[in-house]
N, CA, C, O and CB atoms as a CASP TS submission, in Angstrom:
PFRMAT TS
TARGET T0000
AUTHOR 0000-0000-0000
METHOD Language model
MODEL 1
PARENT N/A
ATOM      1  N   MET     1      -6.273   0.513  -2.953  1.00  0.00           N
ATOM      2  CA  MET     1      -5.076   0.053  -2.357  1.00  0.00           C
ATOM      3  C   MET     1      -5.252   0.155  -0.619  1.00  0.00           C
ATOM      4  O   MET     1      -6.107   0.894  -0.131  1.00  0.00           O
ATOM      5  CB  MET     1      -3.800   1.011  -2.983  1.00  0.00           C
ATOM      6  N   VAL     2      -4.516  -0.514   0.061  1.00  0.00           N
ATOM      7  CA  VAL     2      -4.484  -0.517   1.463  1.00  0.00           C
ATOM      8  C   VAL     2      -2.971  -0.367   1.879  1.00  0.00           C
ATOM      9  O   VAL     2      -1.994  -0.868   1.322  1.00  0.00           O
ATOM     10  CB  VAL     2      -5.162  -1.827   2.030  1.00  0.00           C
ATOM     11  N   LEU     3      -3.015   0.496   3.064  1.00  0.00           N
ATOM     12  CA  LEU     3      -1.451   0.667   3.621  1.00  0.00           C
ATOM     13  C   LEU     3      -1.533  -0.235   4.988  1.00  0.00           C
ATOM     14  O   LEU     3      -2.478  -0.315   5.772  1.00  0.00           O
ATOM     15  CB  LEU     3      -0.948   2.525   4.013  1.00  0.00           C
ATOM     16  N   THR     4      -0.186  -0.926   5.041  1.00  0.00           N
ATOM     17  CA  THR     4       0.053  -1.584   6.238  1.00  0.00           C
ATOM     18  C   THR     4       1.453  -1.378   6.599  1.00  0.00           C
ATOM     19  O   THR     4       2.299  -1.248   5.714  1.00  0.00           O
ATOM     20  CB  THR     4      -0.286  -2.994   6.158  1.00  0.00           C
ATOM     21  N   GLY     5       1.766  -1.338   7.880  1.00  0.00           N
ATOM     22  CA  GLY     5       3.061  -1.349   8.556  1.00  0.00           C
ATOM     23  C   GLY     5       3.192   0.128   9.210  1.00  0.00           C
ATOM     24  O   GLY     5       2.328   1.005   9.185  1.00  0.00           O
ATOM     25  N   THR     6       4.408   0.192   9.770  1.00  0.00           N
ATOM     26  CA  THR     6       4.887   1.543  10.413  1.00  0.00           C
ATOM     27  C   THR     6       5.841   2.109   9.446  1.00  0.00           C
ATOM     28  O   THR     6       6.912   1.594   9.127  1.00  0.00           O
ATOM     29  CB  THR     6       5.617   1.378  11.895  1.00  0.00           C
ATOM     30  N   PHE     7       5.337   3.257   8.993  1.00  0.00           N
ATOM     31  CA  PHE     7       6.131   3.920   7.829  1.00  0.00           C
ATOM     32  C   PHE     7       6.931   5.160   8.674  1.00  0.00           C
ATOM     33  O   PHE     7       6.616   5.618   9.772  1.00  0.00           O
ATOM     34  CB  PHE     7       4.982   4.561   6.447  1.00  0.00           C
ATOM     35  N   THR     8       7.921   5.501   7.919  1.00  0.00           N
ATOM     36  CA  THR     8       8.990   6.630   8.384  1.00  0.00           C
ATOM     37  C   THR     8       8.049   7.889   8.595  1.00  0.00           C
ATOM     38  O   THR     8       8.044   8.636   9.574  1.00  0.00           O
ATOM     39  CB  THR     8      10.308   6.977   7.130  1.00  0.00           C
ATOM     40  N   GLU     9       7.206   7.964   7.395  1.00  0.00           N
ATOM     41  CA  GLU     9       6.267   9.171   7.417  1.00  0.00           C
ATOM     42  C   GLU     9       5.094   8.754   7.930  1.00  0.00           C
ATOM     43  O   GLU     9       4.981   7.539   8.090  1.00  0.00           O
ATOM     44  CB  GLU     9       6.002   9.815   6.100  1.00  0.00           C
ATOM     45  N   THR    10       4.111   9.511   8.255  1.00  0.00           N
ATOM     46  CA  THR    10       2.749   9.109   8.590  1.00  0.00           C
ATOM     47  C   THR    10       1.976   8.376   7.495  1.00  0.00           C
ATOM     48  O   THR    10       2.297   8.526   6.316  1.00  0.00           O
ATOM     49  CB  THR    10       1.995  10.298   8.971  1.00  0.00           C
ATOM     50  N   LYS    11       0.927   7.558   7.872  1.00  0.00           N
ATOM     51  CA  LYS    11      -0.044   6.937   6.935  1.00  0.00           C
ATOM     52  C   LYS    11      -0.852   8.078   6.344  1.00  0.00           C
ATOM     53  O   LYS    11      -1.265   7.904   5.198  1.00  0.00           O
ATOM     54  CB  LYS    11      -0.996   5.859   7.661  1.00  0.00           C
ATOM     55  N   ASP    12      -1.116   9.127   6.905  1.00  0.00           N
ATOM     56  CA  ASP    12      -1.760  10.349   6.186  1.00  0.00           C
ATOM     57  C   ASP    12      -0.950  10.708   5.182  1.00  0.00           C
ATOM     58  O   ASP    12      -1.424  10.839   4.053  1.00  0.00           O
ATOM     59  CB  ASP    12      -1.998  11.566   7.033  1.00  0.00           C
ATOM     60  N   TYR    13       0.469  10.935   5.442  1.00  0.00           N
ATOM     61  CA  TYR    13       1.257  11.475   4.392  1.00  0.00           C
ATOM     62  C   TYR    13       1.246  10.619   3.083  1.00  0.00           C
ATOM     63  O   TYR    13       1.299  11.125   1.962  1.00  0.00           O
ATOM     64  CB  TYR    13       2.645  11.637   4.893  1.00  0.00           C
ATOM     65  N   TRP    14       1.176   9.320   3.318  1.00  0.00           N
ATOM     66  CA  TRP    14       1.165   8.311   2.099  1.00  0.00           C
ATOM     67  C   TRP    14      -0.309   8.477   1.560  1.00  0.00           C
ATOM     68  O   TRP    14      -0.517   8.702   0.368  1.00  0.00           O
ATOM     69  CB  TRP    14       1.521   6.604   2.566  1.00  0.00           C
ATOM     70  N   ARG    15      -1.202   8.371   2.378  1.00  0.00           N
ATOM     71  CA  ARG    15      -2.714   8.480   1.888  1.00  0.00           C
ATOM     72  C   ARG    15      -2.790   9.636   0.824  1.00  0.00           C
ATOM     73  O   ARG    15      -3.064   9.497  -0.368  1.00  0.00           O
ATOM     74  CB  ARG    15      -3.795   8.832   3.200  1.00  0.00           C
ATOM     75  N   GLN    16      -2.485  10.836   1.503  1.00  0.00           N
ATOM     76  CA  GLN    16      -2.466  11.859   0.569  1.00  0.00           C
ATOM     77  C   GLN    16      -1.647  11.744  -0.671  1.00  0.00           C
ATOM     78  O   GLN    16      -2.251  12.175  -1.653  1.00  0.00           O
ATOM     79  CB  GLN    16      -2.096  12.934   1.199  1.00  0.00           C
ATOM     80  N   ARG    17      -0.490  11.306  -0.911  1.00  0.00           N
ATOM     81  CA  ARG    17       0.281  11.140  -1.802  1.00  0.00           C
ATOM     82  C   ARG    17      -0.451  10.047  -2.929  1.00  0.00           C
ATOM     83  O   ARG    17      -0.306  10.236  -4.137  1.00  0.00           O
ATOM     84  CB  ARG    17       1.572  10.750  -1.138  1.00  0.00           C
ATOM     85  N   PHE    18      -1.171   9.001  -2.445  1.00  0.00           N
ATOM     86  CA  PHE    18      -1.759   8.151  -3.310  1.00  0.00           C
ATOM     87  C   PHE    18      -2.979   8.734  -3.875  1.00  0.00           C
ATOM     88  O   PHE    18      -3.257   8.715  -5.074  1.00  0.00           O
ATOM     89  CB  PHE    18      -2.008   6.931  -2.691  1.00  0.00           C
ATOM     90  N   GLU    19      -3.692   9.255  -2.944  1.00  0.00           N
ATOM     91  CA  GLU    19      -4.974  10.046  -3.624  1.00  0.00           C
ATOM     92  C   GLU    19      -4.695  10.958  -4.397  1.00  0.00           C
ATOM     93  O   GLU    19      -5.497  11.072  -5.323  1.00  0.00           O
ATOM     94  CB  GLU    19      -5.859  10.691  -2.782  1.00  0.00           C
ATOM     95  N   GLN    20      -3.663  11.833  -4.384  1.00  0.00           N
ATOM     96  CA  GLN    20      -3.404  12.848  -5.448  1.00  0.00           C
ATOM     97  C   GLN    20      -2.767  12.288  -6.616  1.00  0.00           C
ATOM     98  O   GLN    20      -2.451  13.003  -7.568  1.00  0.00           O
ATOM     99  CB  GLN    20      -2.564  13.944  -4.960  1.00  0.00           C
ATOM    100  N   ALA    21      -2.544  10.916  -6.587  1.00  0.00           N
ATOM    101  CA  ALA    21      -2.130  10.202  -7.900  1.00  0.00           C
ATOM    102  C   ALA    21      -3.367   9.486  -8.382  1.00  0.00           C
ATOM    103  O   ALA    21      -3.282   8.651  -9.282  1.00  0.00           O
ATOM    104  CB  ALA    21      -0.878   9.120  -7.698  1.00  0.00           C
ATOM    105  N   GLY    22      -4.494   9.783  -7.819  1.00  0.00           N
ATOM    106  CA  GLY    22      -5.906   9.109  -8.222  1.00  0.00           C
ATOM    107  C   GLY    22      -6.115   7.702  -7.693  1.00  0.00           C
ATOM    108  O   GLY    22      -6.855   6.932  -8.306  1.00  0.00           O
ATOM    109  N   LEU    23      -5.540   7.361  -6.664  1.00  0.00           N
ATOM    110  CA  LEU    23      -5.708   6.171  -6.182  1.00  0.00           C
ATOM    111  C   LEU    23      -6.652   6.201  -4.900  1.00  0.00           C
ATOM    112  O   LEU    23      -6.592   7.029  -3.990  1.00  0.00           O
ATOM    113  CB  LEU    23      -4.394   5.618  -5.943  1.00  0.00           C
ATOM    114  N   GLN    24      -7.391   5.307  -4.993  1.00  0.00           N
ATOM    115  CA  GLN    24      -8.307   5.200  -3.609  1.00  0.00           C
ATOM    116  C   GLN    24      -7.684   4.420  -2.627  1.00  0.00           C
ATOM    117  O   GLN    24      -7.186   3.335  -2.926  1.00  0.00           O
ATOM    118  CB  GLN    24      -9.733   4.534  -3.810  1.00  0.00           C
ATOM    119  N   VAL    25      -7.658   4.894  -1.397  1.00  0.00           N
ATOM    120  CA  VAL    25      -6.981   4.108  -0.109  1.00  0.00           C
ATOM    121  C   VAL    25      -8.183   3.672   0.832  1.00  0.00           C
ATOM    122  O   VAL    25      -9.113   4.378   1.224  1.00  0.00           O
ATOM    123  CB  VAL    25      -5.841   5.172   0.837  1.00  0.00           C
ATOM    124  N   ALA    26      -7.934   2.334   1.098  1.00  0.00           N
ATOM    125  CA  ALA    26      -9.019   1.719   1.958  1.00  0.00           C
ATOM    126  C   ALA    26      -8.361   1.384   3.253  1.00  0.00           C
ATOM    127  O   ALA    26      -7.134   1.425   3.346  1.00  0.00           O
ATOM    128  CB  ALA    26      -9.696   0.403   1.298  1.00  0.00           C
ATOM    129  N   VAL    27      -9.152   1.042   4.294  1.00  0.00           N
ATOM    130  CA  VAL    27      -8.476   0.673   5.502  1.00  0.00           C
ATOM    131  C   VAL    27      -8.394  -1.024   5.755  1.00  0.00           C
ATOM    132  O   VAL    27      -7.639  -1.543   6.577  1.00  0.00           O
ATOM    133  CB  VAL    27      -9.278   1.423   6.704  1.00  0.00           C
ATOM    134  N   THR    28      -9.182  -1.645   5.012  1.00  0.00           N
ATOM    135  CA  THR    28      -9.138  -3.295   5.114  1.00  0.00           C
ATOM    136  C   THR    28      -8.715  -3.640   3.868  1.00  0.00           C
ATOM    137  O   THR    28      -8.755  -2.873   2.906  1.00  0.00           O
ATOM    138  CB  THR    28     -10.560  -4.104   5.447  1.00  0.00           C
ATOM    139  N   VAL    29      -8.253  -4.919   3.837  1.00  0.00           N
ATOM    140  CA  VAL    29      -8.065  -5.779   2.442  1.00  0.00           C
ATOM    141  C   VAL    29      -9.465  -6.544   2.280  1.00  0.00           C
ATOM    142  O   VAL    29     -10.031  -7.217   3.142  1.00  0.00           O
ATOM    143  CB  VAL    29      -6.660  -7.009   2.521  1.00  0.00           C
ATOM    144  N   THR    30      -9.873  -6.290   1.017  1.00  0.00           N
ATOM    145  CA  THR    30     -11.023  -7.356   0.611  1.00  0.00           C
ATOM    146  C   THR    30     -10.662  -7.835  -0.773  1.00  0.00           C
ATOM    147  O   THR    30      -9.701  -7.371  -1.386  1.00  0.00           O
ATOM    148  CB  THR    30     -12.619  -6.690   0.584  1.00  0.00           C
ATOM    149  N   LYS    31     -11.414  -8.725  -1.226  1.00  0.00           N
ATOM    150  CA  LYS    31     -11.012  -9.278  -2.565  1.00  0.00           C
ATOM    151  C   LYS    31     -11.032  -8.223  -3.589  1.00  0.00           C
ATOM    152  O   LYS    31     -10.270  -8.405  -4.539  1.00  0.00           O
ATOM    153  CB  LYS    31     -11.926 -10.418  -3.013  1.00  0.00           C
ATOM    154  N   LYS    32     -11.712  -7.211  -3.588  1.00  0.00           N
ATOM    155  CA  LYS    32     -11.714  -5.950  -4.301  1.00  0.00           C
ATOM    156  C   LYS    32     -10.391  -5.135  -4.349  1.00  0.00           C
ATOM    157  O   LYS    32     -10.057  -4.448  -5.314  1.00  0.00           O
ATOM    158  CB  LYS    32     -12.734  -5.125  -3.706  1.00  0.00           C
ATOM    159  N   THR    33      -9.686  -5.282  -3.222  1.00  0.00           N
ATOM    160  CA  THR    33      -8.324  -4.599  -3.194  1.00  0.00           C
ATOM    161  C   THR    33      -7.527  -4.909  -4.341  1.00  0.00           C
ATOM    162  O   THR    33      -7.504  -6.066  -4.762  1.00  0.00           O
ATOM    163  CB  THR    33      -7.530  -4.966  -1.995  1.00  0.00           C
ATOM    164  N   ALA    34      -6.768  -3.855  -4.975  1.00  0.00           N
ATOM    165  CA  ALA    34      -5.950  -4.012  -5.932  1.00  0.00           C
ATOM    166  C   ALA    34      -4.392  -4.247  -5.743  1.00  0.00           C
ATOM    167  O   ALA    34      -3.638  -4.849  -6.507  1.00  0.00           O
ATOM    168  CB  ALA    34      -6.180  -3.016  -6.609  1.00  0.00           C
ATOM    169  N   LEU    35      -4.073  -3.590  -4.472  1.00  0.00           N
ATOM    170  CA  LEU    35      -2.522  -3.538  -4.286  1.00  0.00           C
ATOM    171  C   LEU    35      -2.545  -3.255  -2.679  1.00  0.00           C
ATOM    172  O   LEU    35      -3.449  -2.609  -2.150  1.00  0.00           O
ATOM    173  CB  LEU    35      -1.647  -2.206  -5.306  1.00  0.00           C
ATOM    174  N   VAL    36      -1.516  -3.777  -2.009  1.00  0.00           N
ATOM    175  CA  VAL    36      -1.302  -3.425  -0.615  1.00  0.00           C
ATOM    176  C   VAL    36       0.175  -2.718  -0.621  1.00  0.00           C
ATOM    177  O   VAL    36       1.138  -3.344  -1.063  1.00  0.00           O
ATOM    178  CB  VAL    36      -1.403  -4.806   0.395  1.00  0.00           C
ATOM    179  N   CYS    37       0.294  -1.569  -0.180  1.00  0.00           N
ATOM    180  CA  CYS    37       1.551  -0.854  -0.041  1.00  0.00           C
ATOM    181  C   CYS    37       1.999  -1.004   1.501  1.00  0.00           C
ATOM    182  O   CYS    37       1.343  -0.551   2.440  1.00  0.00           O
ATOM    183  CB  CYS    37       1.368   0.727  -0.500  1.00  0.00           C
ATOM    184  N   ALA    38       3.235  -1.719   1.622  1.00  0.00           N
ATOM    185  CA  ALA    38       3.661  -2.059   3.099  1.00  0.00           C
ATOM    186  C   ALA    38       4.946  -1.308   3.228  1.00  0.00           C
ATOM    187  O   ALA    38       5.721  -1.106   2.293  1.00  0.00           O
ATOM    188  CB  ALA    38       3.879  -3.732   3.426  1.00  0.00           C
ATOM    189  N   ALA    39       5.120  -0.891   4.526  1.00  0.00           N
ATOM    190  CA  ALA    39       6.388  -0.163   4.985  1.00  0.00           C
ATOM    191  C   ALA    39       7.363  -1.232   4.726  1.00  0.00           C
ATOM    192  O   ALA    39       8.458  -0.811   4.354  1.00  0.00           O
ATOM    193  CB  ALA    39       6.404   0.377   6.590  1.00  0.00           C
ATOM    194  N   ASP    40       7.245  -2.528   4.828  1.00  0.00           N
ATOM    195  CA  ASP    40       8.151  -3.628   4.581  1.00  0.00           C
ATOM    196  C   ASP    40       7.669  -4.723   3.643  1.00  0.00           C
ATOM    197  O   ASP    40       6.838  -5.581   3.943  1.00  0.00           O
ATOM    198  CB  ASP    40       8.482  -4.226   5.835  1.00  0.00           C
ATOM    199  N   ALA    41       8.306  -4.592   2.431  1.00  0.00           N
ATOM    200  CA  ALA    41       7.728  -5.538   1.364  1.00  0.00           C
ATOM    201  C   ALA    41       7.560  -6.920   1.862  1.00  0.00           C
ATOM    202  O   ALA    41       6.651  -7.584   1.364  1.00  0.00           O
ATOM    203  CB  ALA    41       8.624  -5.601   0.117  1.00  0.00           C
ATOM    204  N   ASP    42       8.391  -7.505   2.875  1.00  0.00           N
ATOM    205  CA  ASP    42       8.021  -8.839   3.524  1.00  0.00           C
ATOM    206  C   ASP    42       7.190  -8.881   4.657  1.00  0.00           C
ATOM    207  O   ASP    42       7.265  -9.815   5.456  1.00  0.00           O
ATOM    208  CB  ASP    42       9.125  -9.505   3.917  1.00  0.00           C
ATOM    209  N   SER    43       6.378  -7.916   4.796  1.00  0.00           N
ATOM    210  CA  SER    43       5.720  -7.772   5.941  1.00  0.00           C
ATOM    211  C   SER    43       4.809  -8.968   6.200  1.00  0.00           C
ATOM    212  O   SER    43       4.338  -9.562   5.230  1.00  0.00           O
ATOM    213  CB  SER    43       5.019  -6.535   5.915  1.00  0.00           C
ATOM    214  N   MET    44       4.566  -9.311   7.283  1.00  0.00           N
ATOM    215  CA  MET    44       3.676 -10.547   7.819  1.00  0.00           C
ATOM    216  C   MET    44       2.514 -10.027   8.467  1.00  0.00           C
ATOM    217  O   MET    44       1.886 -10.799   9.192  1.00  0.00           O
ATOM    218  CB  MET    44       4.428 -11.503   8.879  1.00  0.00           C
ATOM    219  N   SER    45       2.108  -8.813   8.326  1.00  0.00           N
ATOM    220  CA  SER    45       1.030  -8.199   9.104  1.00  0.00           C
ATOM    221  C   SER    45      -0.213  -8.986   8.549  1.00  0.00           C
ATOM    222  O   SER    45      -0.224  -9.776   7.605  1.00  0.00           O
ATOM    223  CB  SER    45       0.930  -6.514   8.907  1.00  0.00           C
ATOM    224  N   GLY    46      -1.173  -8.623   9.285  1.00  0.00           N
ATOM    225  CA  GLY    46      -2.604  -9.490   9.078  1.00  0.00           C
ATOM    226  C   GLY    46      -3.101  -8.940   7.615  1.00  0.00           C
ATOM    227  O   GLY    46      -3.653  -9.672   6.792  1.00  0.00           O
ATOM    228  N   LYS    47      -2.866  -7.747   7.436  1.00  0.00           N
ATOM    229  CA  LYS    47      -3.253  -7.137   5.979  1.00  0.00           C
ATOM    230  C   LYS    47      -2.386  -7.815   4.787  1.00  0.00           C
ATOM    231  O   LYS    47      -2.887  -8.243   3.748  1.00  0.00           O
ATOM    232  CB  LYS    47      -2.943  -5.418   5.951  1.00  0.00           C
ATOM    233  N   ALA    48      -1.133  -7.842   5.074  1.00  0.00           N
ATOM    234  CA  ALA    48      -0.383  -8.448   4.007  1.00  0.00           C
ATOM    235  C   ALA    48      -0.576 -10.083   3.801  1.00  0.00           C
ATOM    236  O   ALA    48      -0.423 -10.669   2.729  1.00  0.00           O
ATOM    237  CB  ALA    48       1.091  -8.118   4.294  1.00  0.00           C
ATOM    238  N   LYS    49      -0.928 -10.663   5.008  1.00  0.00           N
ATOM    239  CA  LYS    49      -1.207 -11.992   4.900  1.00  0.00           C
ATOM    240  C   LYS    49      -2.502 -12.349   4.151  1.00  0.00           C
ATOM    241  O   LYS    49      -2.521 -13.256   3.319  1.00  0.00           O
ATOM    242  CB  LYS    49      -1.223 -12.514   6.188  1.00  0.00           C
ATOM    243  N   LYS    50      -3.558 -11.635   4.456  1.00  0.00           N
ATOM    244  CA  LYS    50      -4.918 -11.540   3.712  1.00  0.00           C
ATOM    245  C   LYS    50      -4.738 -11.237   2.288  1.00  0.00           C
ATOM    246  O   LYS    50      -5.357 -11.887   1.445  1.00  0.00           O
ATOM    247  CB  LYS    50      -5.841 -10.444   4.309  1.00  0.00           C
ATOM    248  N   ALA    51      -3.970 -10.338   1.980  1.00  0.00           N
ATOM    249  CA  ALA    51      -3.706  -9.876   0.558  1.00  0.00           C
ATOM    250  C   ALA    51      -3.109 -11.041  -0.187  1.00  0.00           C
ATOM    251  O   ALA    51      -3.541 -11.417  -1.277  1.00  0.00           O
ATOM    252  CB  ALA    51      -2.712  -8.604   0.494  1.00  0.00           C
ATOM    253  N   ARG    52      -2.096 -11.595   0.448  1.00  0.00           N
ATOM    254  CA  ARG    52      -1.339 -12.830  -0.240  1.00  0.00           C
ATOM    255  C   ARG    52      -2.281 -13.954  -0.381  1.00  0.00           C
ATOM    256  O   ARG    52      -2.125 -14.722  -1.330  1.00  0.00           O
ATOM    257  CB  ARG    52      -0.049 -13.364   0.619  1.00  0.00           C
ATOM    258  N   GLN    53      -3.264 -14.141   0.477  1.00  0.00           N
ATOM    259  CA  GLN    53      -4.173 -15.219   0.467  1.00  0.00           C
ATOM    260  C   GLN    53      -5.033 -15.089  -0.753  1.00  0.00           C
ATOM    261  O   GLN    53      -5.389 -16.069  -1.408  1.00  0.00           O
ATOM    262  CB  GLN    53      -4.991 -15.260   1.730  1.00  0.00           C
ATOM    263  N   TYR    54      -5.371 -13.804  -1.052  1.00  0.00           N
ATOM    264  CA  TYR    54      -6.262 -13.339  -2.159  1.00  0.00           C
ATOM    265  C   TYR    54      -5.498 -13.211  -3.521  1.00  0.00           C
ATOM    266  O   TYR    54      -6.104 -12.970  -4.565  1.00  0.00           O
ATOM    267  CB  TYR    54      -6.895 -11.943  -1.779  1.00  0.00           C
ATOM    268  N   GLY    55      -4.204 -13.374  -3.468  1.00  0.00           N
ATOM    269  CA  GLY    55      -3.493 -13.101  -4.554  1.00  0.00           C
ATOM    270  C   GLY    55      -3.161 -11.690  -4.965  1.00  0.00           C
ATOM    271  O   GLY    55      -2.771 -11.406  -6.097  1.00  0.00           O
ATOM    272  N   ILE    56      -3.334 -10.826  -3.996  1.00  0.00           N
ATOM    273  CA  ILE    56      -3.171  -9.393  -4.205  1.00  0.00           C
ATOM    274  C   ILE    56      -1.740  -8.994  -4.126  1.00  0.00           C
ATOM    275  O   ILE    56      -1.188  -9.468  -3.134  1.00  0.00           O
ATOM    276  CB  ILE    56      -3.966  -8.613  -3.210  1.00  0.00           C
ATOM    277  N   PRO    57      -1.098  -8.373  -4.765  1.00  0.00           N
ATOM    278  CA  PRO    57       0.320  -7.930  -4.753  1.00  0.00           C
ATOM    279  C   PRO    57       0.463  -7.006  -3.353  1.00  0.00           C
ATOM    280  O   PRO    57      -0.358  -6.204  -2.907  1.00  0.00           O
ATOM    281  CB  PRO    57       0.695  -7.021  -6.229  1.00  0.00           C
ATOM    282  N   VAL    58       1.821  -7.396  -2.787  1.00  0.00           N
ATOM    283  CA  VAL    58       2.161  -6.369  -1.615  1.00  0.00           C
ATOM    284  C   VAL    58       3.417  -5.894  -2.082  1.00  0.00           C
ATOM    285  O   VAL    58       4.322  -6.665  -2.400  1.00  0.00           O
ATOM    286  CB  VAL    58       2.278  -6.992  -0.039  1.00  0.00           C
ATOM    287  N   VAL    59       3.519  -4.543  -2.143  1.00  0.00           N
ATOM    288  CA  VAL    59       4.538  -3.871  -2.705  1.00  0.00           C
ATOM    289  C   VAL    59       5.171  -2.791  -1.588  1.00  0.00           C
ATOM    290  O   VAL    59       4.543  -1.980  -0.908  1.00  0.00           O
ATOM    291  CB  VAL    59       3.984  -3.203  -4.021  1.00  0.00           C
ATOM    292  N   GLY    60       6.452  -3.011  -1.612  1.00  0.00           N
ATOM    293  CA  GLY    60       7.179  -2.023  -0.536  1.00  0.00           C
ATOM    294  C   GLY    60       7.024  -0.728  -0.941  1.00  0.00           C
ATOM    295  O   GLY    60       6.944  -0.445  -2.136  1.00  0.00           O
ATOM    296  N   VAL    61       6.962   0.283   0.134  1.00  0.00           N
ATOM    297  CA  VAL    61       6.804   1.659  -0.073  1.00  0.00           C
ATOM    298  C   VAL    61       7.903   2.213  -0.907  1.00  0.00           C
ATOM    299  O   VAL    61       7.579   3.062  -1.738  1.00  0.00           O
ATOM    300  CB  VAL    61       6.722   2.350   1.192  1.00  0.00           C
ATOM    301  N   GLU    62       9.235   1.843  -0.810  1.00  0.00           N
ATOM    302  CA  GLU    62      10.212   2.388  -1.573  1.00  0.00           C
ATOM    303  C   GLU    62       9.806   2.140  -3.127  1.00  0.00           C
ATOM    304  O   GLU    62      10.053   3.050  -3.919  1.00  0.00           O
ATOM    305  CB  GLU    62      11.589   1.766  -1.155  1.00  0.00           C
ATOM    306  N   ALA    63       9.342   1.238  -3.483  1.00  0.00           N
ATOM    307  CA  ALA    63       9.156   0.721  -4.823  1.00  0.00           C
ATOM    308  C   ALA    63       8.005   1.490  -5.240  1.00  0.00           C
ATOM    309  O   ALA    63       7.923   1.847  -6.415  1.00  0.00           O
ATOM    310  CB  ALA    63       8.948  -0.842  -4.930  1.00  0.00           C
ATOM    311  N   PHE    64       7.056   1.798  -4.351  1.00  0.00           N
ATOM    312  CA  PHE    64       5.713   2.634  -4.968  1.00  0.00           C
ATOM    313  C   PHE    64       6.183   4.004  -4.849  1.00  0.00           C
ATOM    314  O   PHE    64       5.747   4.780  -5.699  1.00  0.00           O
ATOM    315  CB  PHE    64       4.144   2.443  -4.082  1.00  0.00           C
ATOM    316  N   ASP    65       6.961   4.455  -3.995  1.00  0.00           N
ATOM    317  CA  ASP    65       7.413   5.874  -4.121  1.00  0.00           C
ATOM    318  C   ASP    65       8.230   6.191  -5.328  1.00  0.00           C
ATOM    319  O   ASP    65       8.382   7.375  -5.628  1.00  0.00           O
ATOM    320  CB  ASP    65       8.202   6.252  -2.947  1.00  0.00           C
ATOM    321  N   LEU    66       8.761   5.267  -6.035  1.00  0.00           N
ATOM    322  CA  LEU    66       9.498   5.480  -7.386  1.00  0.00           C
ATOM    323  C   LEU    66       8.518   5.526  -8.405  1.00  0.00           C
ATOM    324  O   LEU    66       8.735   6.271  -9.361  1.00  0.00           O
ATOM    325  CB  LEU    66      10.537   4.367  -7.743  1.00  0.00           C
ATOM    326  N   VAL    67       7.282   4.734  -8.362  1.00  0.00           N
ATOM    327  CA  VAL    67       6.199   4.764  -9.228  1.00  0.00           C
ATOM    328  C   VAL    67       5.499   6.126  -9.338  1.00  0.00           C
ATOM    329  O   VAL    67       5.155   6.705 -10.369  1.00  0.00           O
ATOM    330  CB  VAL    67       5.277   3.761  -8.814  1.00  0.00           C
ATOM    331  N   LEU    68       5.348   6.551  -7.954  1.00  0.00           N
ATOM    332  CA  LEU    68       4.661   7.759  -7.856  1.00  0.00           C
ATOM    333  C   LEU    68       5.439   9.059  -8.302  1.00  0.00           C
ATOM    334  O   LEU    68       4.831  10.001  -8.810  1.00  0.00           O
ATOM    335  CB  LEU    68       4.239   7.877  -6.492  1.00  0.00           C
ATOM    336  N   ALA    69       6.888   9.081  -8.082  1.00  0.00           N
ATOM    337  CA  ALA    69       7.742  10.038  -8.679  1.00  0.00           C
ATOM    338  C   ALA    69       7.751  10.023 -10.015  1.00  0.00           C
ATOM    339  O   ALA    69       7.852  11.114 -10.576  1.00  0.00           O
ATOM    340  CB  ALA    69       8.973   9.928  -8.284  1.00  0.00           C
ATOM    341  N   ARG    70       7.654   8.865 -10.788  1.00  0.00           N
ATOM    342  CA  ARG    70       7.496   8.922 -12.232  1.00  0.00           C
ATOM    343  C   ARG    70       6.174   9.281 -12.821  1.00  0.00           C
ATOM    344  O   ARG    70       6.015   9.710 -13.964  1.00  0.00           O
ATOM    345  CB  ARG    70       7.839   7.703 -12.745  1.00  0.00           C
ATOM    346  N   MET    71       5.360   9.094 -12.049  1.00  0.00           N
ATOM    347  CA  MET    71       3.977   9.489 -12.681  1.00  0.00           C
ATOM    348  C   MET    71       3.642  11.183 -12.505  1.00  0.00           C
ATOM    349  O   MET    71       2.704  11.746 -13.070  1.00  0.00           O
ATOM    350  CB  MET    71       2.710   8.532 -11.846  1.00  0.00           C
ATOM    351  N   ALA    72       4.526  11.781 -11.688  1.00  0.00           N
ATOM    352  CA  ALA    72       4.382  13.239 -11.439  1.00  0.00           C
ATOM    353  C   ALA    72       4.939  13.890 -12.543  1.00  0.00           C
ATOM    354  O   ALA    72       4.951  15.120 -12.593  1.00  0.00           O
ATOM    355  CB  ALA    72       5.030  13.727 -10.173  1.00  0.00           C
TER
END
């Protein structure tokens, strides 16, 4: 997964949460990326645009935070 946008918490905070859940966090979007977590689900960042071009889901951090909470 890849993080994009300006989050309320730091990206390190989210990276740690995702890694604790067993997810691998990368810096750039590639065709092998499974998911992009965005500070804003409607993000038009370069990473979000590239993900959409590749058919990779872009999920807002709020939704993903709920998933992480349920996994715990």
